[in-house]
Each structure stands twice: as C-alpha cells, then as structure tokens.
KEDOVO-650425 format. One record per residue (C-alpha): y, x, z; residue number from 1; residue in one letter. Coordinates in steps of 0.2 Angstrom, whole numbers, always signed. Last residue first. Example, Ala and Ser with C-alpha at 12.3 -4.5 7.8 and 13.67 -1.06 7.14 Angstrom:
<recs>
REC north  east    up seq type
REC    -5   +68   +36   2    s
REC   -22   +62   +39   1    a
</recs>
This chain:
<recs>
REC north  east    up seq type
REC  +191   +78   +79 393    x
REC  +202   +78   +64 392    x
REC  +188   +75   +51 391    x
REC  +187   +60   +40 390    x
REC  +197   +45   +44 389    x
REC  +192   +28   +38 388    x
REC  +202   +12   +32 387    x
REC  +221   +13   +29 386    x
REC  +226    -2   +17 385    x
REC  +231    -2    -1 384    x
REC  +240   -16   -10 383    x
REC  +232   -26   -24 382    x
REC  +237   -42   -14 381    x
REC  +220   -51   -13 380    x
REC  +209   -37   -18 379    x
REC  +215   -25    -4 378    x
REC  +214    -7   -11 377    x
REC  +207    +7    +0 376    x
REC  +214   +21    +9 375    x
REC  +206   +36   +16 374    x
REC  +214   +47   +29 373    x
REC  +208   +65   +27 372    x
REC  +211   +77   +41 371    x
REC  +216   +95   +35 370    x
REC  +202  +106   +29 369    x
REC  +196  +122   +38 368    x
REC  +183  +117   +51 367    x
REC  +180  +100   +44 366    x
REC  +175  +106   +26 365    x
REC  +174   +91   +14 364    x
REC  +160   +95    +2 363    x
REC  +148   +81    +7 362    x
REC  +163   +68    +9 361    x
REC  +168   +72    -9 360    x
REC  +150   +72   -15 359    x
REC  +148   +54    -9 358    x
REC  +164   +48   -18 357    x
REC  +158   +58   -34 356    x
REC  +142   +49   -34 355    x
REC  +150   +31   -32 354    x
REC  +162   +33   -47 353    x
REC  +181   +35   -43 352    x
REC  +197   +26   -38 351    x
REC  +203   +35   -23 350    x
REC  +219   +36   -13 349    x
REC  +218   +50    +0 348    x
REC  +231   +53   +13 347    x
REC  +230   +72   +18 346    x
REC  +233   +77   +36 345    x
REC  +239   +92   +46 344    x
REC  +248  +102   +33 343    x
REC  +258  +117   +41 342    x
REC  +254  +129   +27 341    x
REC  +259  +117   +13 340    x
REC  +257  +125    -4 339    x
REC  +242  +135    +1 338    x
REC  +233  +121   +10 337    x
REC  +237  +109    -5 336    x
REC  +230  +122   -17 335    x
REC  +214  +124    -7 334    x
REC  +211  +105    -7 333    x
REC  +215  +104   -26 332    x
REC  +203  +118   -30 331    x
REC  +190  +110   -19 330    x
REC  +192   +94   -28 329    x
REC  +192  +102   -45 328    x
REC  +176  +112   -41 327    x
REC  +168   +96   -35 326    x
REC  +172   +87   -51 325    x
REC  +163  +101   -61 324    x
REC  +148   +99   -50 323    x
REC  +148   +80   -53 322    x
REC  +150   +83   -72 321    x
REC  +135   +94   -72 320    x
REC  +124   +80   -65 319    x
REC  +125   +70   -81 318    x
REC  +133   +55   -87 317    x
REC  +148   +53   -75 316    x
REC  +160   +46   -88 315    x
REC  +156   +27   -87 314    x
REC  +169   +20   -74 313    x
REC  +185   +25   -84 312    x
REC  +200   +36   -83 311    x
REC  +204   +43  -100 310    x
REC  +211   +61  -100 309    x
REC  +204   +64   -82 308    x
REC  +212   +63   -65 307    x
REC  +215   +73   -49 306    x
REC  +233   +70   -43 305    x
REC  +243   +78   -29 304    x
REC  +257   +68   -21 303    x
REC  +272   +73   -10 302    x
REC  +276   +58    -1 301    x
REC  +290   +44    -1 300    x
REC  +284   +29    +7 299    x
REC  +266   +25   +13 298    x
REC  +260   +10    +3 297    x
REC  +274    +8   -10 296    x
REC  +274   +26   -12 295    x
REC  +255   +26   -17 294    x
REC  +258   +11   -28 293    x
REC  +273   +21   -37 292    x
REC  +261   +35   -40 291    x
REC  +251   +25   -53 290    x
REC  +232   +23   -49 289    x
REC  +223   +26   -65 288    x
REC  +205   +19   -65 287    x
REC  +188   +26   -63 286    x
REC  +195   +44   -61 285    x
REC  +212   +43   -53 284    x
REC  +210   +52   -36 283    x
REC  +228   +52   -29 282    x
REC  +229   +65   -16 281    x
REC  +243   +63    -3 280    x
REC  +254   +74    +7 279    x
REC  +261   +76   +25 278    x
REC  +268   +92   +33 277    x
REC  +276   +97   +17 276    x
REC  +279  +114   +10 275    x
REC  +278  +108    -8 274    x
REC  +290   +96   -19 273    x
REC  +288   +92   -37 272    x
REC  +270   +87   -35 271    x
REC  +255   +95   -45 270    x
REC  +243   +87   -57 269    x
REC  +225   +92   -57 268    x
REC  +215   +88   -73 267    x
REC  +197   +87   -74 266    x
REC  +189   +91   -91 265    x
REC  +173   +82   -93 264    x
REC  +158   +89  -102 263    x
REC  +144   +79  -110 262    x
REC  +127   +87  -112 261    x
REC  +116   +72  -111 260    x
REC   +98   +76  -116 259    x
REC   +91   +73   -98 258    x
REC   +99   +55   -97 257    x
REC  +100   +53   -78 256    x
REC   +92   +37   -71 255    x
REC  +101   +25   -59 254    x
REC  +105   +11   -71 253    x
REC   +89   +11   -82 252    x
REC   +95    -3   -93 251    x
REC  +113    +3   -94 250    x
REC  +129    +3   -84 249    x
REC  +126   +19   -74 248    x
REC  +124   +20   -55 247    x
REC  +125   +39   -51 246    x
REC  +112   +48   -40 245    x
REC  +115   +61   -27 244    x
REC  +102   +74   -23 243    x
REC  +101   +82    -6 242    x
REC   +93   +98    +1 241    x
REC  +105  +106   +13 240    x
REC  +108   +92   +26 239    x
REC  +125   +97   +35 238    x
REC  +135   +86   +23 237    x
REC  +125   +70   +27 236    x
REC  +138   +62   +38 235    x
REC  +153   +67   +27 234    x
REC  +144   +60   +12 233    x
REC  +142   +43   +20 232    x
REC  +160   +43   +25 231    x
REC  +165   +46    +7 230    x
REC  +154   +32    +2 229    x
REC  +162   +21   +15 228    x
REC  +179   +25    +9 227    x
REC  +173   +21    -9 226    x
REC  +168    +3    -6 225    x
REC  +149    +2    -7 224    x
REC  +135    +7   -19 223    x
REC  +122   +20   -14 222    x
REC  +107   +29   -20 221    x
REC  +104   +46   -11 220    x
REC   +89   +57   -15 219    x
REC   +83   +68    -1 218    x
REC   +73   +83    -3 217    x
REC   +62   +89   +11 216    x
REC   +70  +106   +19 215    x
REC   +67  +100   +37 214    x
REC   +56   +85   +39 213    x
REC   +63   +68   +37 212    x
REC   +62   +54   +51 211    x
REC   +74   +58   +65 210    x
REC   +89   +65   +54 209    x
REC   +87   +53   +39 208    x
REC   +83   +35   +44 207    x
REC   +89   +35   +62 206    x
REC  +103   +47   +63 205    x
REC  +109   +43   +45 204    x
REC  +108   +24   +50 203    x
REC  +117   +26   +66 202    x
REC  +132   +34   +58 201    x
REC  +132   +23   +43 200    x
REC  +131    +7   +53 199    x
REC  +145   +13   +64 198    x
REC  +156   +16   +49 197    x
REC  +150    -1   +42 196    x
REC  +156   -11   +58 195    x
REC  +173    -2   +58 194    x
REC  +176    -4   +40 193    x
REC  +172   -23   +40 192    x
REC  +183   -25   +56 191    x
REC  +198   -16   +48 190    x
REC  +198   -29   +34 189    x
REC  +198   -27   +15 188    x
REC  +179   -27   +13 187    x
REC  +169   -43   +15 186    x
REC  +165   -53   +31 185    x
REC  +148   -60   +38 184    x
REC  +139   -44   +32 183    x
REC  +123   -44   +22 182    x
REC  +123   -26   +14 181    x
REC  +114   -19   +29 180    x
REC  +113    -2   +37 179    x
REC  +104   +13   +30 178    x
REC   +89    +8   +19 177    x
REC   +73   +18   +16 176    x
REC   +67   +16    -2 175    x
REC   +49   +11    -6 174    x
REC   +34   +20   -12 173    x
REC   +35   +35    -1 172    x
REC   +38   +54    -5 171    x
REC   +45   +48   -22 170    x
REC   +42   +59   -37 169    x
REC   +55   +72   -44 168    x
REC   +59   +78   -62 167    x
REC   +76   +70   -62 166    x
REC   +71   +56   -74 165    x
REC   +56   +53   -62 164    x
REC   +68   +51   -48 163    x
REC   +78   +38   -58 162    x
REC   +62   +29   -62 161    x
REC   +58   +28   -44 160    x
REC   +75   +21   -40 159    x
REC   +74    +8   -54 158    x
REC   +57    +2   -47 157    x
REC   +65    -1   -30 156    x
REC   +78   -13   -37 155    x
REC   +95   -15   -30 154    x
REC  +108   -28   -30 153    x
REC  +126   -25   -23 152    x
REC  +134   -39   -14 151    x
REC  +150   -44   -22 150    x
REC  +164   -52   -12 149    x
REC  +175   -36   -12 148    x
REC  +162   -23   -13 147    x
REC  +148   -28    +0 146    x
REC  +138   -13    +6 145    x
REC  +123    -4    +0 144    x
REC  +116   +13    +7 143    x
REC   +99   +19    +0 142    x
REC   +88   +33    +5 141    x
REC   +73   +40    -6 140    x
REC   +63   +54    +1 139    x
REC   +59   +66   -13 138    x
REC   +44   +76   -19 137    x
REC   +47   +90   -31 136    x
REC   +36   +93   -46 135    x
REC   +26  +109   -44 134    x
REC   +10  +105   -53 133    x
REC   +18  +101   -70 132    x
REC    +9   +92   -84 131    x
REC    +7   +75   -75 130    x
REC   +24   +68   -81 129    x
REC   +20   +75   -98 128    x
REC    +3   +66  -100 127    x
REC    +9   +50   -93 126    x
REC   +24   +49  -104 125    x
REC   +13   +53  -119 124    x
REC    +1   +40  -114 123    x
REC   +15   +26  -113 122    x
REC   +23   +31  -129 121    x
REC    +7   +32  -139 120    x
REC    +1   +15  -133 119    x
REC   +17    +7  -136 118    x
REC   +18   +14  -154 117    x
REC    +0    +9  -157 116    x
REC    +4    -9  -152 115    x
REC   +19    -9  -164 114    x
REC    +8    -3  -179 113    x
REC    -6   -15  -175 112    x
REC    +5   -31  -175 111    x
REC   +14   -38  -159 110    x
REC   +26   -51  -165 109    x
REC   +14   -58  -178 108    x
REC    -1   -56  -166 107    x
REC    +7   -68  -153 106    x
REC    -7   -75  -143 105    x
REC   -16   -59  -142 104    x
REC    -1   -49  -137 103    x
REC    +4   -61  -124 102    x
REC   -14   -63  -117 101    x
REC   -16   -45  -114 100    x
REC    +1   -44  -106  99    x
REC    -3   -57   -93  98    x
REC   -20   -50   -90  97    x
REC   -14   -33   -86  96    x
REC   -17   -20   -99  95    x
REC   -27    -4  -104  94    x
REC   -26    -2  -123  93    x
REC   -40    +1  -134  92    x
REC   -42    +5  -153  91    x
REC   -39   +24  -150  90    x
REC   -49   +24  -134  89    x
REC   -64   +19  -145  88    x
REC   -73    +3  -145  87    x
REC   -69    -2  -163  86    x
REC   -71   +15  -170  85    x
REC   -88   +18  -163  84    x
REC   -93    +0  -168  83    x
REC   -89    +3  -186  82    x
REC   -74    -6  -194  81    x
REC   -73   -17  -210  80    x
REC   -65   -34  -207  79    x
REC   -49   -29  -198  78    x
REC   -44   -42  -185  77    x
REC   -26   -41  -179  76    x
REC   -29   -55  -166  75    x
REC   -46   -63  -167  74    x
REC   -51   -74  -181  73    x
REC   -66   -63  -185  72    x
REC   -72   -55  -169  71    x
REC   -69   -38  -161  70    x
REC   -50   -37  -164  69    x
REC   -39   -23  -169  68    x
REC   -28   -17  -154  67    x
REC   -42   -22  -142  66    x
REC   -37   -25  -125  65    x
REC   -47   -18  -110  64    x
REC   -41   -27   -95  63    x
REC   -36   -20   -79  62    x
REC   -38   -27   -61  61    x
REC   -51   -14   -55  60    x
REC   -50   -14   -36  59    x
REC   -38   -11   -21  58    x
REC   -32   -26   -11  57    x
REC   -13   -29   -11  56    x
REC   -17   -48    -9  55    x
REC    -3   -53   -22  54    x
REC    -1   -38   -33  53    x
REC   -20   -34   -33  52    x
REC   -20   -15   -33  51    x
REC   -28    -3   -46  50    x
REC   -19   -10   -61  49    x
REC    -2    -2   -58  48    x
REC   +11   -12   -68  47    x
REC   +19    -2   -82  46    x
REC   +27   -18   -89  45    x
REC   +41   -13  -101  44    x
REC   +30    -8  -116  43    x
REC   +13   -14  -113  42    x
REC    +2    +0  -107  41    x
REC    -2    -8   -90  40    x
REC    -5    +6   -78  39    x
REC   -21   +15   -72  38    x
REC   -14   +32   -77  37    x
REC   -15   +27   -95  36    x
REC   -25   +43  -101  35    x
REC   -37   +41   -86  34    x
REC   -40   +23   -87  33    x
REC   -44   +24  -105  32    x
REC   -56   +39  -102  31    x
REC   -65   +29   -89  30    x
REC   -67   +15  -101  29    x
REC   -73   +26  -114  28    x
REC   -86   +35  -103  27    x
REC   -92   +18   -97  26    x
REC   -96   +13  -115  25    x
REC   -87    -3  -121  24    x
REC   -99   -18  -125  23    x
REC   -91   -29  -138  22    x
REC  -103   -25  -152  21    x
REC   -99   -32  -168  20    x
REC  -111   -46  -173  19    x
REC  -124   -42  -186  18    x
REC  -134   -53  -199  17    x
REC  -149   -47  -208  16    x
REC  -157   -47  -225  15    x
REC  -171   -35  -227  14    x
REC  -173   -23  -242  13    x
REC  -168    -8  -231  12    x
REC  -152   -16  -225  11    x
REC  -144   -30  -235  10    x
REC  -128   -39  -229   9    x
REC  -123   -55  -220   8    x
REC  -105   -57  -216   7    x
REC   -96   -54  -199   6    x
REC   -94   -35  -203   5    x
REC  -103   -19  -199   4    x
REC  -102    -2  -206   3    x
REC  -116   +11  -202   2    x
REC  -111   +29  -203   1    x
</recs>
C-alpha cells in the first residue's frame, strides 16, 4: 500500500512530489448515493438531493464531502492517508452545498468523530427503513381550526416523519387538508361551529370518500376545538382503515415513540343518582373539570366522569393508550344506558387530547347510543356553551 502526503519523499531512488488524488471513482459515488438514499447526511437536514428545491428540476445536486480533507490545511486533514482510504465511502458524506460549507467552515464544531456519528445514524436509518418490502402506504389527511385565537401551525415534514415512526410511508408527498384554519371569527360562537361543521362534512366527502381507494390506509392529523374533533371522528367512523395521530410537545411533535410502553389507568366515577332521562359525561383528561362547572351550565344533572389520576396534556405517549381510553369510553356509555334505560341524550363536557377526541367520535354508535350534545368552554367567561350534536337524526 503506497502512502501519500503533501511532502517530498523518495521512491525507487528518485525524489518525487505527489498530490492526493481528488478524483472519486464512479462506483464509489454511486455507492454513496445508494447508502444515503440521495439525501443530505448532515444531522437535521435530510433534504433530497435529486431535485432542485427552487426550480424542482431533477438532477444531481449532491456534494461529496470529505470527512478528513484531501488537501493540507483543509478541514480535519490527516497527513498520512492512502488514496483508497481518502476517497472511500467511509470517508465521504453526501451533502447539500449549504451543509458541506457549514462543516468545512467550522471544523472545531464538526470534528471527525461527530461527522462519523452523523453518517452512521443516517445510513442506519436508510437501511432499516428500506429493509421491509411490506411497509404500508398511507394517505395523509389534515384538519386544523382556530383554537381560541390560536391558529395551529403544521409542517408536512413532521407528518411524513410521523408515518415513518408508525412503519408507514406517505401515498403522496403532501398532506390533504379538510376545510381551512383561516376563519374570520374564532371559536366560542355558534357561527364558528356551524361553519366548521359544514366544512368537515364537505371536506370528508371531497377529500376522503371521493378520492381514496377502498381499504387504503388513512392517517389523520388534526388540531381544533374538541367538539369539532369529535365531529370529525363521527364523520369518518364508517371508514375501516384509519390511523389517528397525537400531537406531542416535543421536537417530532406527531411521531410515536416506538419504545414507549406507558400504561394509563382510566377511572370512571359514578353519579349518586341513576335512572335519569338526562345525564352528563365529564371527560377530565387534559384538565380537571369540576362538577360544579357542569351544574352551573346545565343545572342539577346526574354526571358520570372519565378521568385519570393526574389530568394533563402529555399522557398519550403510545397508541395503546388510545385503545385503553376507548375501552373506558365504551364502558361508560354502556353503563349509562344500563343505569338509565330511558336516556335520550347525554351532555358531554370534554377536556381531552386531540387523538382521543377523534376516536370518541369514531367509536360513537349512532344506532344504539343516545344523542351526544357536545359543550365547549368560552375563553372569555370560562363558561361552557352548547356546540355540536352527534347522532339523534
């Protein structure tokens, strides 16, 4: 093996000077594109390098970045390296121009060890994501509406990452939106709920039922006032293959943590009186709704309560928790019907995470459950108002 450096050395009795060879063999370049999946290997970038992000033209927009530099004075230069090692896939990372410049301008921040960790992490992810040939494709659908005066933000990249975390891949590159979050008025008014309810009905018909093939998986991403999420769930309840995602308060805000095995104990609290024609369900999961607030809104009423030991917004950490909640919800509904045989309607006061609200609507049984009248809190007064009715038609 012949070692090269930038100094003069003797070879066969003859003094000669050799520059390191910058030319990367075609087979090495192809291998680099393959193991990186054509994406920038810089941690947190991952941009696809086969398309110009501005013109959207296809081409080769990747740069072959040396972890240890070719030339003396270059970033992370090591004096003694043979040409084969220098231009091997082990010493190369596929990068976009911006990230390539970043690592070479800041070698003290991006030393060899850190770049090799980035490379290993990226290429391992590519390998395992492409290991399986039966990964399910999913059609992404989103619904977002103003919550108080807050307009939910959403990022298509986050939705795609969430699908990958659930061992799925997007059927299309971009999410399909139901309705519009840009409304001239916020929640807390009957006009808002009326307009949004119609948007959900029309959007489900237009975006889902007319465009998606039978049995294709649908992934739902939604943030909106809880009554609207319950309504959305009710409108898609007859679609068999649906996955509902939870918005988390972390960097990958829609992705499930595959390693999370948390278990949540749902508690059903019973009222003192039964055999009533009118009852309420107090769903205190994200926050605790005290019974006096329910009575302040609708008067004396027999109230069932679904809660957890410490109500909070962060407890839905895995899909099993959603399933356990649905078991509790169905158990509560059946108990209400058994306790109150003449029941016609149930008033629902919900404080719950978005995924559980959607599943509540999906698991409502219109043929045998009483009508649900959903209430929501008015921010200005902290009172509840009647919003949307589920069933009863």
